[in-house]
Legacy VTK file of the C-alpha trace (Angstrom):
# vtk DataFile Version 3.0
C-alpha trace
ASCII
DATASET POLYDATA
POINTS 472 float
43.882 -24.919 40.057
45.522 -21.414 39.269
45.336 -18.831 42.048
41.538 -18.255 41.557
40.383 -21.201 40.601
41.912 -22.360 44.381
40.275 -18.602 45.758
36.794 -19.284 44.101
37.024 -22.919 45.111
37.223 -21.966 48.958
34.386 -19.425 49.168
32.384 -22.180 47.658
33.501 -24.886 50.214
32.750 -22.055 53.057
30.074 -20.484 51.325
27.468 -22.749 53.597
29.634 -21.201 57.165
29.067 -17.308 54.845
25.695 -18.001 55.599
25.580 -19.522 58.998
27.137 -15.890 59.813
25.298 -13.823 57.604
22.197 -15.342 59.285
23.442 -15.088 62.623
24.104 -11.334 62.626
20.221 -11.054 61.056
18.939 -12.812 63.830
20.237 -10.563 65.849
20.205 -7.049 64.468
22.129 -4.091 66.538
22.044 -0.732 65.468
25.072 1.844 65.533
27.194 1.857 67.732
25.789 -1.483 69.942
27.332 -3.666 67.121
28.569 -5.524 69.594
27.609 -9.361 69.245
28.273 -8.675 64.702
31.742 -6.831 65.825
32.369 -9.944 68.605
31.136 -12.581 65.918
33.654 -11.362 62.760
36.913 -10.533 65.430
36.405 -13.888 67.223
36.677 -15.806 63.755
39.300 -14.044 62.295
41.417 -14.398 65.293
40.926 -18.037 64.618
41.672 -17.958 61.422
44.867 -16.484 62.497
44.647 -12.809 62.344
45.840 -10.671 64.296
42.970 -8.811 65.586
43.398 -4.809 67.367
40.030 -4.412 69.163
37.902 -1.088 70.115
40.340 1.350 67.660
39.115 4.452 67.478
37.219 4.940 70.364
33.997 2.972 69.262
34.091 -0.423 71.639
32.480 -2.031 68.032
35.524 -0.996 65.555
38.074 -2.990 65.006
41.401 -4.168 62.358
41.842 -7.474 61.568
45.383 -8.229 59.722
47.526 -10.872 58.645
50.797 -10.930 56.434
53.209 -8.502 56.278
55.065 -5.835 54.594
53.829 -4.238 51.389
51.691 -3.942 50.013
48.354 -3.914 52.357
45.208 -3.846 50.830
41.712 -3.092 53.183
39.001 -4.601 52.660
36.350 -2.417 54.506
33.128 -4.365 55.893
30.069 -2.682 57.884
27.112 -5.189 60.330
25.243 -2.255 61.859
21.728 -2.184 61.595
18.904 0.719 61.764
16.173 1.363 64.158
12.399 0.296 63.686
12.819 -2.578 60.256
12.768 -5.632 62.305
10.814 -7.940 59.845
10.576 -12.195 59.336
11.558 -13.581 56.733
8.141 -13.390 55.023
6.884 -11.061 52.151
4.111 -9.137 54.040
5.178 -6.515 56.455
5.438 -8.713 59.879
8.048 -7.686 62.514
10.075 -9.846 64.516
10.013 -6.974 67.401
8.048 -3.694 66.754
9.459 -0.800 66.806
12.763 -3.213 66.902
15.898 -2.577 64.923
16.583 -4.436 61.296
19.233 -5.069 58.296
16.555 -3.047 55.881
20.168 -1.942 54.531
21.644 -6.207 54.233
24.636 -4.755 56.346
24.406 -8.720 58.196
25.499 -9.566 54.587
27.998 -6.917 54.018
30.454 -7.590 56.619
30.297 -11.469 56.063
30.935 -11.372 52.376
34.186 -9.012 52.928
34.791 -11.420 56.557
35.259 -13.662 53.897
36.656 -11.994 50.776
39.579 -11.418 53.450
40.507 -14.869 54.518
40.064 -16.769 50.820
42.721 -13.848 49.997
44.665 -15.109 53.025
45.051 -18.308 52.194
46.070 -17.797 49.092
48.851 -16.293 50.126
49.698 -18.911 52.348
49.489 -21.414 49.536
50.891 -19.169 46.888
53.475 -16.915 49.262
52.734 -14.097 48.121
54.179 -11.551 49.959
52.182 -8.500 51.529
49.036 -7.601 54.219
45.853 -8.114 53.526
43.552 -6.286 56.406
40.408 -6.760 57.449
38.362 -3.342 58.343
35.352 -3.859 61.209
33.412 -0.521 60.823
30.484 0.084 63.080
27.696 2.600 62.536
27.718 3.413 59.164
24.334 4.781 58.584
25.432 7.355 61.180
28.147 8.272 58.986
30.608 7.478 62.725
32.223 4.760 61.319
35.047 4.975 58.946
34.629 9.227 59.303
36.110 8.753 63.258
39.222 5.498 62.202
40.412 7.523 59.255
40.214 10.140 62.583
43.192 8.342 64.117
44.671 7.347 60.554
43.614 3.420 60.750
43.381 3.860 56.158
47.176 5.702 55.896
49.114 2.831 55.296
46.859 1.491 53.117
47.678 0.683 49.087
44.734 0.134 48.164
40.859 -0.809 49.648
38.247 -2.670 48.191
33.732 -2.433 49.608
30.682 -3.429 48.447
27.721 -2.630 48.348
24.023 -4.982 48.624
21.541 -3.468 45.942
19.192 -5.077 43.506
21.867 -5.183 40.039
25.654 -6.066 39.951
27.032 -2.761 39.446
30.711 -1.378 39.363
30.622 1.988 41.403
32.784 4.438 39.465
30.563 7.809 40.413
30.672 9.980 43.609
28.874 10.477 46.568
27.478 13.367 48.285
29.608 15.176 51.310
28.064 15.858 54.625
28.325 17.145 57.871
25.316 15.943 60.852
25.275 18.247 63.349
22.961 18.969 66.516
22.006 23.276 67.999
21.432 22.895 70.813
19.526 26.777 72.282
18.811 27.139 75.529
16.686 29.669 77.392
14.867 30.557 80.363
11.830 28.447 81.716
8.942 30.730 82.695
4.696 30.403 82.591
3.588 30.790 79.395
0.241 32.401 80.412
0.966 34.648 84.010
5.182 35.359 83.194
5.957 34.623 79.036
8.056 37.808 79.242
10.623 36.530 82.386
11.389 33.452 79.656
12.806 33.198 76.731
11.961 30.028 74.501
14.557 28.154 73.012
11.740 26.569 70.921
12.031 30.284 69.629
15.378 30.195 68.697
15.155 26.707 66.576
12.031 27.925 64.743
14.007 31.232 63.787
16.544 28.977 63.039
15.210 27.323 60.715
13.153 30.352 59.216
16.692 31.620 58.350
17.644 28.124 56.591
14.872 28.169 54.840
15.655 31.517 53.576
19.527 30.109 52.672
18.463 27.939 50.162
17.926 29.996 47.272
21.095 31.191 47.724
23.334 27.760 47.481
24.227 25.728 44.551
21.615 23.458 43.124
22.425 20.375 44.324
23.244 21.192 47.777
20.383 19.387 50.068
19.995 20.707 54.048
17.856 18.329 55.558
16.325 19.130 59.385
14.431 17.671 62.114
12.809 19.188 65.998
14.488 16.497 68.039
13.676 18.588 70.835
11.273 21.493 71.704
9.397 21.441 74.865
6.970 19.844 77.259
3.996 21.810 77.719
2.644 24.929 75.611
1.423 26.509 79.094
5.228 26.646 80.130
8.220 28.793 78.042
11.337 25.478 76.823
14.305 26.391 78.065
15.953 23.494 76.160
14.841 22.940 73.071
16.988 20.980 69.293
17.525 20.670 66.059
19.511 18.188 63.509
20.865 18.986 60.072
22.181 17.809 57.411
23.856 19.587 55.207
24.613 17.703 51.258
27.258 18.523 48.707
28.769 17.260 45.611
31.861 18.077 47.359
33.883 18.572 50.837
34.467 22.422 50.828
31.125 23.059 48.818
29.548 21.344 52.620
32.044 23.342 54.887
31.256 26.897 53.152
27.660 26.797 53.423
27.727 24.584 56.699
29.904 27.997 58.187
26.502 30.074 56.833
24.963 27.895 58.670
26.218 28.917 61.814
25.924 32.127 61.103
22.124 31.842 61.200
22.381 29.988 64.421
24.001 32.944 66.231
21.607 35.129 64.942
18.612 32.902 65.886
19.880 33.257 69.396
20.207 36.722 69.391
16.216 37.417 68.067
15.414 34.909 70.838
17.803 36.291 73.597
18.557 32.852 73.920
22.131 31.088 73.533
23.453 27.804 71.975
26.084 25.605 71.199
27.255 23.054 67.956
26.729 19.441 69.036
29.356 18.103 65.393
27.741 14.278 64.970
30.012 13.783 61.684
31.416 15.046 58.552
31.976 12.956 55.767
33.668 13.646 52.513
32.449 12.960 48.591
33.744 9.087 47.235
36.601 9.073 44.813
36.430 7.186 42.270
39.240 4.917 41.183
38.713 3.754 37.562
41.088 1.722 37.663
40.251 -0.678 40.127
36.461 -0.341 39.145
38.213 -1.472 35.772
39.549 -4.264 37.542
36.577 -5.178 40.045
34.697 -5.396 36.296
36.832 -7.997 34.772
36.703 -9.475 38.559
32.509 -9.585 38.161
32.551 -10.897 34.823
35.005 -13.843 35.943
32.608 -14.848 38.241
29.539 -14.538 36.646
25.717 -14.233 36.887
24.194 -15.309 40.074
21.388 -17.806 39.020
18.691 -18.017 41.218
15.409 -20.757 41.782
11.891 -20.400 41.323
11.509 -20.368 44.272
13.767 -17.594 45.074
12.059 -15.925 41.734
8.577 -16.234 43.153
10.162 -14.837 47.133
11.099 -12.169 45.057
7.962 -11.266 43.201
6.142 -11.529 46.131
8.021 -8.948 47.559
7.407 -6.444 44.616
3.904 -6.486 44.808
4.587 -4.898 47.902
6.303 -2.160 45.902
5.010 1.133 45.019
3.816 1.105 41.588
6.718 2.253 38.808
8.978 1.589 41.676
10.209 -1.166 39.216
10.091 -0.226 36.092
12.022 2.965 37.501
14.767 1.222 39.448
15.475 -0.518 35.755
15.975 2.654 33.998
18.054 4.090 36.180
20.755 0.689 36.282
20.295 0.489 32.050
21.600 4.293 32.087
24.646 3.380 33.952
25.697 0.532 31.785
28.964 1.658 30.210
29.070 2.127 25.805
31.416 0.121 25.341
29.804 -2.489 27.480
28.693 -6.028 25.354
25.052 -5.410 23.930
24.196 -8.543 25.260
25.157 -7.470 29.111
22.799 -4.865 28.669
19.631 -6.131 28.512
18.741 -5.419 32.448
16.253 -8.574 33.235
14.398 -8.984 36.995
18.227 -9.548 38.192
20.598 -7.768 36.815
23.481 -8.149 35.056
27.159 -7.605 35.828
26.645 -2.886 35.125
29.596 -0.644 34.875
28.780 2.666 35.653
29.390 4.956 32.605
32.633 7.269 32.522
30.784 9.874 32.888
30.379 10.830 36.826
27.995 10.298 38.564
27.200 11.474 42.279
24.365 9.328 43.884
22.045 10.900 45.644
23.428 9.942 49.665
27.067 9.610 51.370
29.000 7.795 52.810
32.201 7.399 54.783
33.429 4.826 52.510
34.014 8.968 50.667
36.706 9.052 53.621
38.744 6.345 53.147
38.837 7.381 49.262
40.393 10.479 49.307
42.888 8.515 52.258
44.043 5.911 49.483
42.709 4.234 45.923
39.357 2.402 47.387
37.275 0.632 44.585
33.559 -0.790 45.184
30.725 -3.059 43.925
27.455 -3.980 43.993
25.643 -7.404 44.046
21.700 -8.347 43.594
20.606 -9.155 46.951
16.744 -7.617 46.911
14.320 -7.995 44.251
15.396 -4.884 41.646
13.163 -1.816 42.683
13.626 -2.356 46.420
12.714 0.959 48.317
16.155 1.856 50.120
16.233 1.296 54.389
12.924 -1.183 53.981
11.258 -3.795 55.538
11.564 -5.422 52.216
15.416 -5.520 52.016
15.672 -6.908 55.748
13.657 -9.696 55.224
15.634 -10.522 51.336
18.796 -9.841 53.362
17.932 -12.722 54.998
16.519 -15.137 52.936
18.709 -17.275 50.533
18.827 -14.402 47.832
20.661 -12.354 50.312
23.086 -15.218 51.053
23.414 -15.561 47.112
24.814 -11.707 46.240
26.924 -12.218 49.516
29.196 -14.990 48.284
30.013 -13.237 44.474
30.885 -10.169 46.421
32.969 -11.812 48.336
34.430 -13.303 45.249
34.795 -10.630 43.043
36.599 -8.650 46.252
38.653 -11.526 46.401
39.762 -12.193 42.656
40.756 -8.590 43.454
42.515 -8.662 46.172
45.057 -11.480 45.107
45.384 -9.256 41.521
47.221 -5.935 43.498
48.945 -8.446 46.187
50.344 -9.791 42.874
50.534 -7.535 39.963
52.296 -4.433 41.001
50.946 -2.861 37.292
47.697 -2.454 38.360
48.002 -1.476 42.373
50.417 1.219 40.086
47.768 2.258 37.440
45.343 2.703 40.288
47.640 4.631 42.734
48.772 6.893 39.538
44.766 7.675 39.147
44.767 8.402 42.788
47.488 11.305 42.897
46.487 12.729 40.014
42.933 13.129 41.486
44.429 14.101 44.861
46.576 16.930 42.566
48.453 16.600 46.133
45.714 17.991 48.627
46.271 15.301 52.218
42.931 14.602 53.823
41.912 16.635 56.125
39.507 15.079 58.874
36.708 17.225 58.478
35.852 16.086 62.833
36.719 18.698 65.102
39.424 18.047 67.535
37.291 16.830 70.460
35.378 15.648 69.374
34.113 11.860 70.242
31.781 9.072 68.540
28.121 9.270 69.263
LINES 1 473
472 0 1 2 3 4 5 6 7 8 9 10 11 12 13 14 15 16 17 18 19 20 21 22 23 24 25 26 27 28 29 30 31 32 33 34 35 36 37 38 39 40 41 42 43 44 45 46 47 48 49 50 51 52 53 54 55 56 57 58 59 60 61 62 63 64 65 66 67 68 69 70 71 72 73 74 75 76 77 78 79 80 81 82 83 84 85 86 87 88 89 90 91 92 93 94 95 96 97 98 99 100 101 102 103 104 105 106 107 108 109 110 111 112 113 114 115 116 117 118 119 120 121 122 123 124 125 126 127 128 129 130 131 132 133 134 135 136 137 138 139 140 141 142 143 144 145 146 147 148 149 150 151 152 153 154 155 156 157 158 159 160 161 162 163 164 165 166 167 168 169 170 171 172 173 174 175 176 177 178 179 180 181 182 183 184 185 186 187 188 189 190 191 192 193 194 195 196 197 198 199 200 201 202 203 204 205 206 207 208 209 210 211 212 213 214 215 216 217 218 219 220 221 222 223 224 225 226 227 228 229 230 231 232 233 234 235 236 237 238 239 240 241 242 243 244 245 246 247 248 249 250 251 252 253 254 255 256 257 258 259 260 261 262 263 264 265 266 267 268 269 270 271 272 273 274 275 276 277 278 279 280 281 282 283 284 285 286 287 288 289 290 291 292 293 294 295 296 297 298 299 300 301 302 303 304 305 306 307 308 309 310 311 312 313 314 315 316 317 318 319 320 321 322 323 324 325 326 327 328 329 330 331 332 333 334 335 336 337 338 339 340 341 342 343 344 345 346 347 348 349 350 351 352 353 354 355 356 357 358 359 360 361 362 363 364 365 366 367 368 369 370 371 372 373 374 375 376 377 378 379 380 381 382 383 384 385 386 387 388 389 390 391 392 393 394 395 396 397 398 399 400 401 402 403 404 405 406 407 408 409 410 411 412 413 414 415 416 417 418 419 420 421 422 423 424 425 426 427 428 429 430 431 432 433 434 435 436 437 438 439 440 441 442 443 444 445 446 447 448 449 450 451 452 453 454 455 456 457 458 459 460 461 462 463 464 465 466 467 468 469 470 471
């Protein structure tokens, strides 16, 4: 058998174990920076398979790096495993939490980490069997949902020696990423005032809540004078405890997003000026709790092309009638028009040169490829930071029905089902085959590196996270 056939066969042979590990993580959902069960499970398995594992990296107890082999090229595969709060759900087509208000894998990260783990093992087996030189490295990345994991790993320099990186994400179609994402800053502004009795002694008080509200008013006026593609979101996380007490403490939490990192930095500076003005107006003081900052995703069409070819080699996913029925049950709970809107988006992403037969988008999708015209998704991902350090490619495979709302209980349900497991296996195979090509075909890796150099134009990666900030 060829190396490719051996790799696919290896993953088919281990499908049952991969599904078991994914279900174990699904059964033990843990939110950002608390993924002790998931990170230990994967790190222990990799160590048992012969990988050298460095645990608790980048000041995060649930982050680790596992390596096998030696020397160049060094190919990284990114894995995630954090759950989302409030999305606990049983394996059912009606909303039925396992634990009311508890966490759940409403973004499919129980599948994410395990598929990447499987791909790393498959590449290692091929390297060992065929005496392929180089290093395969698995990154155990926590806290993706809060954009903390990879940003702090990047700050620690853990991706600096990579020749290329591969990632994936569960989704509702089989798509190769070739667009970008929003850069972002996440930060909290703490206002400190003076407490007083709101009826008997208000003149001696200084309301921290006034500071927070004045700041948000200022930010609302700022919205007119920033680029249309930028977004500013906020919530007041603490505003006092009783109306008759002037609050001495208030906190407002902001996300600032824009298509490019430099745009975020410019808007962020203006927001900080507003905080200063709000403090002066309210007679309070303030400080900034910087949570995290991430870059926009830098596409690499050479890697997208490689991953597209590998996904086509693996072929589409076949779902049983029972799985189709489960999917239809979930779809019946969606808002009207959701499925049609999702199909329209998928159709828009089909490349012009794609085989016309592949342009038909059924319930589950086929292998689609983003258009050469860059598309910036409205959300943010800290895969963007990795992509600014080394050539990075990413795919999405079908793990839940078309039109499934993001971060929903329906995703939790599907991610614990055989539907999710099948999408996970497709991702593992595609990433493993791409990883082997990057190790054995210098021309493919050279093309990806040359494109990366052209796009970067010599500008080095500089972490957006201020010195002294710790993961939290």
